[in-house]
C-alpha positions as a Markdown table, in Angstrom:
| # | Residue | x | y | z |
|---|---|---|---|---|
| 1 | Unk | 0.0 | 0.0 | 0.0 |
| 2 | Unk | 1.2 | 3.5 | -0.8 |
| 3 | Unk | 1.6 | 5.8 | 2.3 |
| 4 | Unk | 0.3 | 9.3 | 2.3 |
| 5 | Unk | -0.4 | 11.9 | 5.0 |
| 6 | Unk | -3.4 | 10.7 | 7.0 |
| 7 | Unk | -5.1 | 14.1 | 7.1 |
| 8 | Unk | -5.7 | 14.1 | 3.3 |
| 9 | Unk | -8.2 | 11.3 | 3.7 |
| 10 | Unk | -10.7 | 13.9 | 5.0 |
| 11 | Unk | -11.3 | 15.1 | 1.5 |
| 12 | Unk | -11.5 | 11.6 | 0.1 |
| 13 | Unk | -14.5 | 9.7 | 1.5 |
| 14 | Unk | -13.5 | 6.4 | -0.2 |
| 15 | Unk | -10.0 | 6.5 | 1.2 |
| 16 | Unk | -11.3 | 7.5 | 4.6 |
| 17 | Unk | -13.5 | 4.4 | 4.7 |
| 18 | Unk | -10.6 | 2.2 | 3.6 |
| 19 | Unk | -8.5 | 3.6 | 6.4 |
| 20 | Unk | -11.2 | 3.3 | 9.0 |
| 21 | Unk | -12.3 | -0.3 | 8.2 |
| 22 | Unk | -9.1 | -1.9 | 6.9 |
| 23 | Unk | -6.4 | 0.3 | 8.1 |
| 24 | Unk | -4.7 | 0.8 | 4.7 |
| 25 | Unk | -3.3 | 4.3 | 3.8 |
| 26 | Unk | -4.4 | 4.2 | 0.2 |
| 27 | Unk | -5.8 | 2.0 | -2.6 |
| 28 | Unk | -3.8 | -0.1 | -4.9 |
| 29 | Unk | -4.4 | 0.2 | -8.7 |
| 30 | Unk | -7.1 | -0.4 | -9.8 |
| 31 | Unk | -9.0 | -0.8 | -6.5 |
| 32 | Unk | -10.4 | 2.8 | -6.4 |
| 33 | Unk | -11.6 | 2.6 | -10.1 |
| 34 | Unk | -13.4 | -0.7 | -9.4 |
| 35 | Unk | -15.0 | 0.6 | -6.3 |
| 36 | Unk | -16.3 | 3.6 | -8.2 |
| 37 | Unk | -17.6 | 1.4 | -11.0 |
| 38 | Unk | -19.6 | -0.7 | -8.6 |
| 39 | Unk | -20.9 | 2.3 | -6.6 |
| 40 | Unk | -22.2 | 3.7 | -10.0 |
| 41 | Unk | -24.1 | 0.4 | -10.5 |
| 42 | Unk | -22.1 | -0.6 | -13.6 |
| 43 | Unk | -21.2 | -4.2 | -14.5 |
| 44 | Unk | -17.5 | -5.2 | -14.3 |
| 45 | Unk | -15.0 | -8.0 | -15.1 |
| 46 | Unk | -12.1 | -7.7 | -12.7 |
| 47 | Unk | -8.9 | -9.8 | -13.3 |
| 48 | Unk | -6.4 | -9.2 | -10.5 |
| 49 | Unk | -3.6 | -11.6 | -9.3 |
| 50 | Unk | -3.9 | -13.5 | -6.0 |
| 51 | Unk | -3.1 | -11.1 | -3.2 |
| 52 | Unk | -4.0 | -8.1 | -5.3 |
| 53 | Unk | -6.9 | -7.0 | -3.0 |
| 54 | Unk | -9.9 | -8.1 | -4.9 |
| 55 | Unk | -12.2 | -8.6 | -1.9 |
| 56 | Unk | -11.9 | -4.9 | -0.8 |
| 57 | Unk | -13.1 | -3.9 | -4.3 |
| 58 | Unk | -16.6 | -5.3 | -3.7 |
| 59 | Unk | -16.7 | -5.3 | 0.1 |
| 60 | Unk | -16.2 | -1.5 | 0.3 |
| 61 | Unk | -19.1 | -0.6 | -2.1 |
| 62 | Unk | -21.3 | -3.1 | -0.3 |
| 63 | Unk | -20.8 | -1.2 | 3.0 |
| 64 | Unk | -21.2 | 2.3 | 1.4 |
| 65 | Unk | -24.6 | 1.8 | -0.2 |
| 66 | Unk | -28.0 | 0.6 | 1.0 |
| 67 | Unk | -29.1 | -2.9 | 0.3 |
| 68 | Unk | -27.6 | -6.4 | 0.2 |
| 69 | Unk | -24.6 | -7.5 | -1.9 |
| 70 | Unk | -24.8 | -11.2 | -2.8 |
| 71 | Unk | -21.3 | -12.8 | -3.1 |
| 72 | Unk | -21.4 | -16.1 | -5.0 |
| 73 | Unk | -18.4 | -18.1 | -3.8 |
| 74 | Unk | -17.3 | -21.6 | -4.9 |
| 75 | Unk | -16.0 | -23.1 | -1.6 |
| 76 | Unk | -17.2 | -23.2 | 2.0 |
| 77 | Unk | -13.6 | -22.6 | 3.3 |
| 78 | Unk | -13.4 | -19.4 | 1.2 |
| 79 | Unk | -16.7 | -18.1 | 2.5 |
| 80 | Unk | -15.8 | -18.9 | 6.1 |
| 81 | Unk | -12.5 | -17.1 | 5.9 |
| 82 | Unk | -13.9 | -14.0 | 4.4 |
| 83 | Unk | -16.9 | -13.8 | 6.6 |
| 84 | Unk | -14.8 | -14.4 | 9.8 |
| 85 | Unk | -12.5 | -11.5 | 8.8 |
| 86 | Unk | -15.5 | -9.2 | 8.2 |
| 87 | Unk | -17.1 | -10.1 | 11.5 |
| 88 | Unk | -13.9 | -9.4 | 13.3 |
| 89 | Unk | -14.2 | -5.9 | 11.9 |
| 90 | Unk | -17.8 | -5.8 | 13.2 |
| 91 | Unk | -19.3 | -5.6 | 9.7 |
| 92 | Unk | -22.8 | -6.9 | 8.8 |
| 93 | Unk | -21.8 | -10.0 | 6.8 |
| 94 | Unk | -23.1 | -13.6 | 6.9 |
| 95 | Unk | -22.9 | -16.8 | 4.9 |
| 96 | Unk | -25.2 | -19.7 | 4.0 |
| 97 | Unk | -24.1 | -23.2 | 3.1 |
| 98 | Unk | -25.4 | -26.8 | 3.7 |
| 99 | Unk | -23.0 | -27.4 | 6.7 |
| 100 | Unk | -24.5 | -24.7 | 8.9 |
| 101 | Unk | -26.5 | -25.6 | 12.0 |
| 102 | Unk | -30.2 | -25.1 | 11.6 |
| 103 | Unk | -30.3 | -22.3 | 14.2 |
| 104 | Unk | -27.6 | -20.4 | 12.4 |
| 105 | Unk | -29.3 | -20.8 | 9.0 |
| 106 | Unk | -32.6 | -19.6 | 10.5 |
| 107 | Unk | -30.9 | -16.6 | 12.1 |
| 108 | Unk | -29.2 | -15.6 | 8.8 |
| 109 | Unk | -32.4 | -15.9 | 6.8 |
| 110 | Unk | -34.2 | -13.7 | 9.3 |
| 111 | Unk | -31.4 | -11.1 | 9.1 |
| 112 | Unk | -31.8 | -11.2 | 5.3 |
| 113 | Unk | -35.5 | -10.6 | 5.4 |
| 114 | Unk | -35.0 | -7.7 | 7.9 |
| 115 | Unk | -32.4 | -6.0 | 5.7 |
| 116 | Unk | -29.8 | -6.2 | 8.4 |
| 117 | Unk | -27.0 | -7.6 | 6.2 |
| 118 | Unk | -24.7 | -5.8 | 3.7 |
| 119 | Unk | -22.8 | -8.9 | 2.5 |
| 120 | Unk | -24.2 | -12.5 | 2.1 |
| 121 | Unk | -21.8 | -15.2 | 0.9 |
| 122 | Unk | -23.3 | -18.3 | -0.6 |
| 123 | Unk | -22.7 | -20.9 | -3.3 |
| 124 | Unk | -24.6 | -20.8 | -6.6 |
| 125 | Unk | -26.6 | -23.9 | -5.5 |
| 126 | Unk | -27.6 | -22.2 | -2.2 |
| 127 | Unk | -28.5 | -19.0 | -4.0 |
| 128 | Unk | -30.9 | -21.0 | -6.2 |
| 129 | Unk | -32.4 | -23.1 | -3.4 |
| 130 | Unk | -36.1 | -22.5 | -2.8 |
| 131 | Unk | -35.9 | -21.1 | 0.8 |
| 132 | Unk | -33.2 | -18.5 | -0.1 |
| 133 | Unk | -34.6 | -17.6 | -3.5 |
| 134 | Unk | -38.1 | -17.0 | -2.1 |
| 135 | Unk | -36.7 | -14.6 | 0.5 |
| 136 | Unk | -34.6 | -12.7 | -2.1 |
| 137 | Unk | -37.6 | -12.2 | -4.2 |
| 138 | Unk | -39.5 | -10.4 | -1.5 |
| 139 | Unk | -40.1 | -6.8 | -2.7 |
| 140 | Unk | -39.0 | -5.4 | 0.7 |
| 141 | Unk | -35.6 | -7.1 | 0.6 |
| 142 | Unk | -33.2 | -4.5 | -0.9 |
| 143 | Unk | -30.4 | -5.7 | -3.2 |
| 144 | Unk | -27.5 | -3.6 | -4.4 |
| 145 | Unk | -25.1 | -6.0 | -6.1 |
| 146 | Unk | -24.3 | -9.5 | -7.3 |
| 147 | Unk | -20.6 | -10.5 | -7.1 |
| 148 | Unk | -19.3 | -13.7 | -8.7 |
| 149 | Unk | -16.1 | -14.3 | -6.7 |
| 150 | Unk | -13.5 | -16.7 | -8.2 |
| 151 | Unk | -15.5 | -16.4 | -11.4 |
| 152 | Unk | -13.2 | -18.7 | -13.4 |
| 153 | Unk | -15.0 | -21.5 | -11.6 |
| 154 | Unk | -18.0 | -20.9 | -13.9 |
| 155 | Unk | -16.0 | -22.0 | -16.9 |
| 156 | Unk | -13.9 | -24.7 | -15.1 |
| 157 | Unk | -16.8 | -26.3 | -13.2 |
| 158 | Unk | -20.1 | -25.2 | -14.7 |
| 159 | Unk | -20.0 | -27.8 | -17.4 |
| 160 | Unk | -18.7 | -30.7 | -15.3 |
| 161 | Unk | -20.2 | -30.8 | -11.8 |
| 162 | Unk | -21.5 | -27.3 | -10.8 |
| 163 | Unk | -24.3 | -26.7 | -13.4 |
| 164 | Unk | -25.9 | -24.0 | -11.2 |
| 165 | Unk | -23.1 | -21.6 | -12.4 |
| 166 | Unk | -24.6 | -21.5 | -15.9 |
| 167 | Unk | -28.0 | -20.3 | -14.5 |
| 168 | Unk | -26.5 | -17.2 | -12.8 |
| 169 | Unk | -27.1 | -15.1 | -15.9 |
| 170 | Unk | -30.8 | -15.4 | -15.4 |
| 171 | Unk | -30.7 | -14.2 | -11.7 |
| 172 | Unk | -30.7 | -10.4 | -12.2 |
| 173 | Unk | -33.7 | -10.1 | -14.4 |
| 174 | Unk | -35.7 | -12.6 | -12.3 |
| 175 | Unk | -34.9 | -10.7 | -9.1 |
| 176 | Unk | -35.6 | -7.3 | -10.5 |
| 177 | Unk | -39.1 | -8.4 | -11.6 |
| 178 | Unk | -40.0 | -8.5 | -7.9 |
| 179 | Unk | -38.4 | -5.2 | -6.9 |
| 180 | Unk | -39.7 | -1.6 | -7.1 |
| 181 | Unk | -39.6 | 0.1 | -10.4 |
| 182 | Unk | -36.2 | 1.6 | -11.2 |
| 183 | Unk | -34.3 | -0.9 | -9.1 |
| 184 | Unk | -30.8 | -1.8 | -10.3 |
| 185 | Unk | -28.5 | -4.7 | -9.6 |
| 186 | Unk | -24.9 | -4.5 | -10.8 |
| 187 | Unk | -23.0 | -7.7 | -11.5 |
| 188 | Unk | -19.2 | -8.0 | -11.1 |
| 189 | Unk | -17.1 | -11.0 | -11.9 |
| 190 | Unk | -13.8 | -11.3 | -10.0 |
| 191 | Unk | -11.0 | -13.7 | -10.7 |
| 192 | Unk | -7.2 | -14.0 | -10.6 |
| 193 | Unk | -7.1 | -15.9 | -13.9 |
| 194 | Unk | -9.2 | -15.3 | -17.0 |
| 195 | Unk | -7.8 | -15.4 | -20.5 |
| 196 | Unk | -9.7 | -13.5 | -23.2 |
| 197 | Unk | -11.8 | -16.6 | -24.0 |
| 198 | Unk | -12.9 | -16.9 | -20.4 |
| 199 | Unk | -13.7 | -13.2 | -20.1 |
| 200 | Unk | -15.9 | -13.5 | -23.2 |
| 201 | Unk | -17.7 | -16.5 | -21.7 |
| 202 | Unk | -18.3 | -14.7 | -18.4 |
| 203 | Unk | -19.8 | -11.7 | -20.3 |
| 204 | Unk | -22.0 | -14.0 | -22.4 |
| 205 | Unk | -23.2 | -16.4 | -19.6 |
| 206 | Unk | -23.7 | -13.7 | -17.0 |
| 207 | Unk | -25.4 | -11.3 | -19.4 |
| 208 | Unk | -23.2 | -8.5 | -18.4 |
| 209 | Unk | -24.3 | -5.1 | -19.7 |
| 210 | Unk | -21.3 | -3.4 | -21.4 |
| 211 | Unk | -19.0 | -4.3 | -18.5 |
| 212 | Unk | -15.9 | -2.3 | -17.6 |
| 213 | Unk | -12.8 | -4.4 | -17.7 |
| 214 | Unk | -10.0 | -4.1 | -15.2 |
| 215 | Unk | -7.0 | -6.3 | -15.8 |
| 216 | Unk | -3.7 | -6.6 | -14.0 |
| 217 | Unk | -0.9 | -8.8 | -15.3 |
| 218 | Unk | -0.2 | -12.0 | -13.3 |
| 219 | Unk | 3.5 | -11.4 | -13.7 |
| 220 | Unk | 5.5 | -11.6 | -10.5 |
| 221 | Unk | 9.2 | -10.9 | -10.8 |
| 222 | Unk | 9.9 | -12.4 | -7.4 |
| 223 | Unk | 8.3 | -15.8 | -8.3 |
| 224 | Unk | 10.7 | -18.4 | -9.8 |
| 225 | Unk | 9.0 | -21.0 | -12.0 |
| 226 | Unk | 10.6 | -24.5 | -12.1 |
| 227 | Unk | 9.6 | -27.7 | -13.7 |
| 228 | Unk | 11.3 | -31.1 | -13.0 |
| 229 | Unk | 10.7 | -34.2 | -15.1 |
| 230 | Unk | 10.1 | -37.4 | -13.1 |
| 231 | Unk | 10.4 | -40.9 | -14.5 |
| 232 | Unk | 8.8 | -43.1 | -11.9 |
| 233 | Unk | 6.2 | -42.7 | -9.1 |
| 234 | Unk | 9.0 | -43.3 | -6.5 |
| 235 | Unk | 11.1 | -40.7 | -8.3 |
| 236 | Unk | 8.3 | -38.2 | -8.0 |
| 237 | Unk | 8.1 | -38.7 | -4.3 |
| 238 | Unk | 11.9 | -38.4 | -3.8 |
| 239 | Unk | 12.1 | -35.2 | -5.9 |
| 240 | Unk | 9.3 | -33.7 | -3.8 |
| 241 | Unk | 11.0 | -34.8 | -0.5 |
| 242 | Unk | 14.4 | -33.3 | -1.6 |
| 243 | Unk | 12.7 | -30.0 | -2.5 |
| 244 | Unk | 10.8 | -29.8 | 0.8 |
| 245 | Unk | 13.9 | -30.6 | 2.8 |
| 246 | Unk | 15.8 | -27.7 | 1.0 |
| 247 | Unk | 13.1 | -25.3 | 2.2 |
| 248 | Unk | 13.7 | -25.8 | 5.9 |
| 249 | Unk | 10.8 | -24.5 | 8.0 |
| 250 | Unk | 9.6 | -21.9 | 5.5 |
| 251 | Unk | 5.9 | -21.8 | 4.8 |
| 252 | Unk | 4.7 | -23.7 | 1.7 |
| 253 | Unk | 2.0 | -25.8 | 0.1 |
| 254 | Unk | 2.0 | -29.1 | -1.8 |
| 255 | Unk | -0.8 | -29.4 | -4.3 |
| 256 | Unk | -2.3 | -32.7 | -5.4 |
| 257 | Unk | -5.5 | -33.4 | -7.4 |
| 258 | Unk | -7.6 | -35.6 | -5.2 |
| 259 | Unk | -8.6 | -36.2 | -1.6 |
| 260 | Unk | -7.0 | -39.7 | -1.6 |
| 261 | Unk | -3.8 | -38.3 | -3.0 |
| 262 | Unk | -3.6 | -35.6 | -0.3 |
| 263 | Unk | -4.1 | -38.2 | 2.5 |
| 264 | Unk | -1.7 | -40.7 | 1.1 |
| 265 | Unk | 1.1 | -38.2 | 0.4 |
| 266 | Unk | 0.7 | -36.5 | 3.7 |
| 267 | Unk | 1.0 | -39.8 | 5.5 |
| 268 | Unk | 4.2 | -40.7 | 3.5 |
| 269 | Unk | 5.8 | -37.3 | 4.1 |
| 270 | Unk | 5.0 | -37.7 | 7.8 |
| 271 | Unk | 6.8 | -41.0 | 7.9 |
| 272 | Unk | 9.8 | -39.3 | 6.4 |
| 273 | Unk | 10.0 | -37.0 | 9.4 |
| 274 | Unk | 7.9 | -34.0 | 8.2 |
| 275 | Unk | 5.2 | -32.2 | 10.1 |
| 276 | Unk | 2.2 | -31.8 | 7.8 |
| 277 | Unk | -1.5 | -32.6 | 7.3 |
| 278 | Unk | -3.8 | -33.4 | 4.5 |
| 279 | Unk | -6.5 | -30.8 | 3.5 |
| 280 | Unk | -9.4 | -31.3 | 1.2 |
| 281 | Unk | -13.1 | -30.5 | 0.9 |
| 282 | Unk | -14.1 | -33.7 | 2.7 |
| 283 | Unk | -13.0 | -32.4 | 6.1 |
| 284 | Unk | -15.4 | -30.8 | 8.5 |
| 285 | Unk | -15.3 | -27.0 | 8.9 |
| 286 | Unk | -13.6 | -27.5 | 12.3 |
| 287 | Unk | -10.9 | -29.7 | 10.9 |
| 288 | Unk | -10.3 | -27.3 | 8.0 |
| 289 | Unk | -10.1 | -24.3 | 10.3 |
| 290 | Unk | -7.7 | -26.1 | 12.7 |
| 291 | Unk | -5.3 | -27.0 | 9.8 |
| 292 | Unk | -5.5 | -23.4 | 8.4 |
| 293 | Unk | -4.6 | -21.9 | 11.8 |
| 294 | Unk | -1.8 | -24.4 | 12.4 |
| 295 | Unk | -0.3 | -23.4 | 9.0 |
| 296 | Unk | -0.8 | -19.7 | 9.5 |
| 297 | Unk | 0.9 | -19.8 | 12.9 |
| 298 | Unk | 3.8 | -22.0 | 11.7 |
| 299 | Unk | 3.0 | -25.2 | 13.6 |
| 300 | Unk | 2.6 | -26.8 | 10.2 |
| 301 | Unk | 5.3 | -25.6 | 7.8 |
| 302 | Unk | 3.3 | -26.9 | 4.9 |
| 303 | Unk | 0.0 | -28.6 | 4.0 |
| 304 | Unk | -0.7 | -31.3 | 1.4 |
| 305 | Unk | -3.9 | -30.0 | -0.2 |
| 306 | Unk | -6.3 | -30.0 | -3.1 |
| 307 | Unk | -7.5 | -26.9 | -4.8 |
| 308 | Unk | -9.9 | -26.4 | -1.8 |
| 309 | Unk | -7.0 | -24.8 | 0.1 |
| 310 | Unk | -5.7 | -21.3 | -0.4 |
| 311 | Unk | -8.6 | -19.3 | -1.7 |
| 312 | Unk | -9.2 | -16.3 | 0.6 |
| 313 | Unk | -6.5 | -17.3 | 3.1 |
| 314 | Unk | -4.0 | -14.5 | 3.7 |
| 315 | Unk | -0.5 | -15.8 | 4.3 |
| 316 | Unk | 1.9 | -13.2 | 2.8 |
| 317 | Unk | 5.1 | -15.1 | 3.6 |
| 318 | Unk | 4.6 | -18.3 | 1.7 |
| 319 | Unk | 8.1 | -19.1 | 0.2 |
| 320 | Unk | 7.3 | -22.1 | -2.0 |
| 321 | Unk | 4.6 | -24.0 | -3.8 |
| 322 | Unk | 5.1 | -27.5 | -5.1 |
| 323 | Unk | 2.7 | -29.2 | -7.5 |
| 324 | Unk | 3.1 | -33.0 | -6.9 |
| 325 | Unk | 0.6 | -33.4 | -9.8 |
| 326 | Unk | 0.2 | -30.9 | -12.6 |
| 327 | Unk | -3.2 | -29.2 | -12.6 |
| 328 | Unk | -5.4 | -30.0 | -15.6 |
| 329 | Unk | -5.9 | -26.3 | -16.5 |
| 330 | Unk | -3.4 | -23.4 | -16.7 |
| 331 | Unk | -5.9 | -21.2 | -14.8 |
| 332 | Unk | -5.7 | -23.5 | -11.8 |
| 333 | Unk | -1.9 | -23.4 | -12.0 |
| 334 | Unk | -1.7 | -19.6 | -12.0 |
| 335 | Unk | -4.2 | -19.4 | -9.1 |
| 336 | Unk | -2.2 | -21.8 | -7.0 |
| 337 | Unk | 1.3 | -20.5 | -7.6 |
| 338 | Unk | -0.1 | -17.0 | -6.9 |
| 339 | Unk | -0.3 | -17.9 | -3.2 |
| 340 | Unk | 3.6 | -17.8 | -2.9 |
| 341 | Unk | 5.6 | -14.6 | -2.4 |
| 342 | Unk | 2.7 | -12.2 | -1.8 |
| 343 | Unk | 5.1 | -10.1 | 0.3 |
| 344 | Unk | 7.2 | -9.4 | -2.7 |
| 345 | Unk | 10.2 | -11.4 | -1.5 |
| 346 | Unk | 11.6 | -14.3 | -3.5 |
| 347 | Unk | 9.5 | -17.5 | -3.8 |
| 348 | Unk | 9.6 | -20.7 | -5.8 |
| 349 | Unk | 7.0 | -22.6 | -7.6 |
| 350 | Unk | 8.0 | -26.2 | -8.5 |
| 351 | Unk | 5.9 | -28.5 | -10.7 |
| 352 | Unk | 6.7 | -32.2 | -11.2 |
| 353 | Unk | 5.6 | -33.8 | -14.4 |
| 354 | Unk | 6.1 | -37.2 | -16.1 |
| 355 | Unk | 8.4 | -37.3 | -19.1 |
| 356 | Unk | 6.2 | -36.9 | -22.2 |
| 357 | Unk | 5.7 | -40.6 | -23.0 |
| 358 | Unk | 4.6 | -41.5 | -19.5 |
| 359 | Unk | 5.9 | -45.1 | -19.9 |
| 360 | Unk | 7.2 | -45.6 | -16.4 |
| 361 | Unk | 5.0 | -43.0 | -14.6 |
| 362 | Unk | 1.7 | -42.8 | -16.5 |
| 363 | Unk | -0.2 | -40.8 | -13.8 |
| 364 | Unk | -0.3 | -37.5 | -15.6 |
| 365 | Unk | -1.2 | -39.0 | -18.9 |
| 366 | Unk | -4.0 | -41.1 | -17.4 |
| 367 | Unk | -5.4 | -38.1 | -15.5 |
| 368 | Unk | -5.6 | -36.0 | -18.8 |
| 369 | Unk | -7.1 | -39.0 | -20.7 |
| 370 | Unk | -9.8 | -39.5 | -18.0 |
| 371 | Unk | -10.6 | -35.8 | -18.2 |
| 372 | Unk | -11.0 | -35.9 | -21.9 |
| 373 | Unk | -13.1 | -39.1 | -21.8 |
| 374 | Unk | -15.4 | -37.6 | -19.2 |
| 375 | Unk | -15.8 | -34.4 | -21.3 |
| 376 | Unk | -16.6 | -36.5 | -24.4 |
| 377 | Unk | -19.0 | -38.8 | -22.4 |
| 378 | Unk | -20.9 | -35.7 | -21.1 |
| 379 | Unk | -21.2 | -34.3 | -24.6 |
| 380 | Unk | -22.7 | -37.6 | -25.9 |
| 381 | Unk | -25.1 | -37.8 | -23.0 |
| 382 | Unk | -26.3 | -34.2 | -23.5 |
| 383 | Unk | -26.7 | -34.7 | -27.3 |
| 384 | Unk | -28.7 | -37.9 | -26.6 |
| 385 | Unk | -30.9 | -36.1 | -24.0 |
| 386 | Unk | -31.5 | -33.2 | -26.4 |
| 387 | Unk | -33.7 | -35.5 | -28.4 |
| 388 | Unk | -35.9 | -36.3 | -25.4 |
| 389 | Unk | -36.3 | -32.9 | -23.8 |
| 390 | Unk | -39.4 | -30.8 | -24.3 |
| 391 | Unk | -38.8 | -27.4 | -26.0 |
| 392 | Unk | -39.7 | -25.7 | -22.7 |
| 393 | Unk | -39.2 | -27.1 | -19.3 |
| 394 | Unk | -37.7 | -26.7 | -15.8 |
| 395 | Unk | -34.5 | -27.9 | -14.3 |
| 396 | Unk | -36.1 | -29.7 | -11.4 |
| 397 | Unk | -38.2 | -31.9 | -13.6 |
| 398 | Unk | -35.3 | -32.7 | -15.9 |
| 399 | Unk | -33.1 | -33.5 | -13.0 |
| 400 | Unk | -35.7 | -35.9 | -11.5 |
| 401 | Unk | -36.4 | -37.6 | -14.8 |
| 402 | Unk | -32.9 | -38.0 | -16.2 |
| 403 | Unk | -29.6 | -38.9 | -14.5 |
| 404 | Unk | -27.2 | -35.9 | -14.7 |
| 405 | Unk | -30.0 | -33.9 | -16.3 |
| 406 | Unk | -28.9 | -30.7 | -14.7 |
| 407 | Unk | -25.4 | -31.1 | -16.1 |
| 408 | Unk | -26.8 | -31.8 | -19.6 |
| 409 | Unk | -28.8 | -28.5 | -19.5 |
| 410 | Unk | -25.7 | -26.7 | -18.4 |
| 411 | Unk | -23.7 | -28.2 | -21.3 |
| 412 | Unk | -26.5 | -27.3 | -23.8 |
| 413 | Unk | -26.4 | -23.7 | -22.6 |
| 414 | Unk | -22.6 | -23.7 | -23.0 |
| 415 | Unk | -22.9 | -24.6 | -26.7 |
| 416 | Unk | -25.8 | -22.1 | -27.3 |
| 417 | Unk | -28.5 | -24.7 | -27.6 |
| 418 | Unk | -30.5 | -23.5 | -24.6 |
| 419 | Unk | -31.6 | -20.2 | -23.0 |
| 420 | Unk | -32.7 | -19.7 | -19.4 |
| 421 | Unk | -36.0 | -17.8 | -19.1 |
| 422 | Unk | -35.3 | -17.5 | -15.4 |
| 423 | Unk | -32.9 | -19.5 | -13.1 |
| 424 | Unk | -35.3 | -22.5 | -13.1 |
| 425 | Unk | -37.0 | -22.6 | -16.6 |
| 426 | Unk | -35.3 | -23.1 | -20.0 |
| 427 | Unk | -36.2 | -22.9 | -23.7 |
| 428 | Unk | -34.3 | -25.0 | -26.3 |
| 429 | Unk | -32.8 | -23.4 | -29.4 |
| 430 | Unk | -33.2 | -25.0 | -32.7 |
| 431 | Unk | -30.0 | -25.7 | -34.7 |
| 432 | Unk | -29.2 | -27.6 | -37.8 |
| 433 | Unk | -25.6 | -28.2 | -36.7 |
| 434 | Unk | -24.6 | -30.8 | -34.0 |
| 435 | Unk | -23.6 | -29.3 | -30.6 |
| 436 | Unk | -19.9 | -29.6 | -29.7 |
| 437 | Unk | -17.8 | -28.3 | -26.9 |
| 438 | Unk | -14.0 | -28.4 | -27.2 |
| 439 | Unk | -13.0 | -25.6 | -25.0 |
| 440 | Unk | -12.1 | -27.6 | -21.8 |
| 441 | Unk | -10.2 | -30.2 | -23.8 |
| 442 | Unk | -8.2 | -27.4 | -25.6 |
| 443 | Unk | -7.5 | -25.8 | -22.2 |
| 444 | Unk | -6.1 | -29.1 | -20.9 |
| 445 | Unk | -3.8 | -29.3 | -23.9 |
| 446 | Unk | -2.6 | -25.8 | -23.1 |
| 447 | Unk | -1.4 | -27.0 | -19.7 |
| 448 | Unk | 0.6 | -29.8 | -21.4 |
| 449 | Unk | 2.2 | -27.3 | -23.8 |
| 450 | Unk | 3.3 | -25.2 | -20.8 |
| 451 | Unk | 4.9 | -28.2 | -19.1 |
| 452 | Unk | 7.0 | -29.1 | -22.0 |
| 453 | Unk | 7.7 | -25.6 | -23.5 |
| 454 | Unk | 11.3 | -24.8 | -24.3 |
| 455 | Unk | 10.7 | -21.1 | -24.1 |
| 456 | Unk | 10.4 | -18.7 | -21.1 |
| 457 | Unk | 7.7 | -20.0 | -18.8 |
| 458 | Unk | 6.5 | -16.5 | -17.7 |
| 459 | Unk | 6.3 | -15.5 | -21.4 |
| 460 | Unk | 4.1 | -18.5 | -22.0 |
| 461 | Unk | 1.8 | -17.7 | -19.1 |
| 462 | Unk | 1.5 | -14.0 | -19.9 |
| 463 | Unk | 0.6 | -14.6 | -23.5 |
| 464 | Unk | -1.9 | -17.3 | -22.6 |
| 465 | Unk | -3.7 | -14.8 | -20.4 |
| 466 | Unk | -3.8 | -12.0 | -23.0 |
| 467 | Unk | -0.6 | -10.0 | -22.2 |
| 468 | Unk | 1.5 | -10.4 | -25.3 |
| 469 | Unk | 5.3 | -10.0 | -24.9 |
| 470 | Unk | 8.2 | -9.0 | -27.2 |
| 471 | Unk | 9.7 | -12.0 | -29.1 |
| 472 | Unk | 12.9 | -11.7 | -27.2 |
| 473 | Unk | 11.3 | -11.5 | -23.7 |
| 474 | Unk | 13.1 | -13.6 | -21.1 |
| 475 | Unk | 12.1 | -13.4 | -17.4 |
| 476 | Unk | 15.4 | -14.5 | -16.1 |
| 477 | Unk | 13.8 | -16.5 | -13.2 |
| 478 | Unk | 12.4 | -19.7 | -14.7 |
| 479 | Unk | 14.2 | -23.0 | -15.3 |
| 480 | Unk | 14.2 | -22.3 | -19.0 |
| 481 | Unk | 15.8 | -18.9 | -18.8 |
| 482 | Unk | 18.3 | -20.1 | -16.3 |
| 483 | Unk | 19.3 | -23.3 | -17.9 |
């Protein structure tokens, strides 16, 4: 944060609120511009690196204007962390998710009806659940904004196992039908990783109205990117162990791709004399919170985790990230390495990958093949269901009648074969050409290209996310530039 004389805040109401609530002297670019955009009730797409201060950009406007801002968040752990921090600052925020005790859920719904909240965090599925939706539609409930936090999840998960994401574009008009004439509801999509294709998808699916775009480069000159080739499963373990031992007690994270992997690897690393724990979405809220606190206070130098860990957790002194398994998508990778070196001091991101043939260690190849097979299977299932669906229908009936019916509707929306009349009712589009969806498979191939590129790794990442570089650009701190 940039320091300025405190007395100048008196003539700057936004900065005065920033200082009063969060204690920062001034905004980072482009925080002030985003805040003004949302206060003016304009739509926005905000792409800012991890640690760039995205949350303040929508929390501050929510506190400065009447009405409730809904924050759609993908993970319970992320909601819990952000709401706990807001409550510590005595701000009117709450969350709703399926793990809440009944009394707490009832209390939050009452606060919602009585307009006592300024921020409500919830998943897309909870937003579109009957008890929550009916209350939000009450004319007396004032709404001021809809924020899609970690918005890249819409494109990563909306077509595979979180179909409710693809219904979010119908939320605004459906809610405004129940509000007084002249009511407005701005939509803002926030993410650390969105390439031009993802940004276009967000604008189309969410029905954003001429959104303002705010983009910061993900480039971090203090973050060294390394890739090591592994030849066998045992070799992968040994490479990781050697890397961890070289870090001493410095804070870090080891990313794997499944709950089973996190538990198995954490157990093996413990047997090798390390103090660690497995973290995944299958743990209870109390277990997750205990691991997070142990990591934040240094009792656990590192955690073996899935993508469920890290979002919304503020640990500025993380010195290293290790990917035991390569993520399937480049956007996941950039999200996860962005948790290292947030204090601006040197940090390292290591990724372990099988040699390209995968003859002796086929894990990476099998994971990609499974992903492609599942995508193809889903496409065939949706195309088959298309022949049976009525031209007009509702998601509840389709989900009851057909296995994975909700996912199929999401897929058909993604390929422009379906429109949502509201978040619960659809209309099919006629088309003479067969539906197809290649984007996720293409995105997975992009990750493979990154792993085996012979050029500068930062240049590859920057160009993939829409920040073109000069032909001779070399970062000087990746294993390709330093080899």
